[in-house]
C-alpha positions, 0 to 999 in steps of 0.5 A, spaced: 500 500 500 502 506 497 500 513 497 505 518 493 504 525 493 506 530 488 512 535 489 513 541 493 510 547 490 511 555 491 506 560 490 505 567 490 499 570 494 492 569 491 494 564 486 492 556 486 495 550 488 493 543 486 496 537 490 496 530 487 496 523 491 497 517 487 494 510 490 497 503 489 496 496 492 489 496 494 482 498 491 482 505 491 474 506 491 474 502 497 476 507 502 476 515 504 482 519 502 483 524 508 487 531 507 490 534 513 496 539 513 501 541 518 503 549 518 510 550 521 510 549 529 503 547 528 499 541 529 495 537 524 489 540 521 484 536 518 481 539 511 476 534 509 475 527 505 473 524 499 470 518 498 473 516 491 467 511 490 462 516 488 466 523 489 462 525 495 466 530 499 466 533 506 470 539 508 472 542 514 468 549 515 474 553 515 476 551 508 469 551 505 469 555 499 476 555 498 478 547 497 476 542 492 477 535 493 477 530 487 478 523 485 480 520 478 478 513 479 482 511 472 488 513 475 487 512 482 489 519 484 486 524 489 487 531 488 486 537 493 486 544 490 486 550 494 485 557 491 486 564 494 492 562 497 495 566 503 501 566 507 498 562 512 497 556 507 504 555 508 504 548 510 506 540 509 499 537 506 498 530 507 493 525 504 491 519 508 487 512 506 482 511 512 481 504 513 476 505 519 482 501 523 488 505 521 491 510 516 496 510 511 499 516 509 502 519 503 509 522 504 507 530 504 507 535 500 510 542 502 506 548 499 510 555 500 506 561 499 510 567 499 511 573 494 
């Protein structure tokens, strides 16, 4: 089982970023993909999740309207897109497979928002 995320991103404030999370070693549609982030010196912050089977999403209230989760079942890849970036969005973004008894994590993607 493996979740491989895309590489580090540097964006200007106001821009958008899209991070990918490619799954392998299991049936992609069987489990939710959760997204969390960790800003420098902060704890993990849950952003929401997607059910790859039907595309149903749930967003943390803080991110509603600015974050979009998608899943491409043909490539077993989940995506998170964050718009209107600000400096406070600088963080490591993680995807995780939620099996209900355990989590399998991607390696993390550093997103830096700076002018």
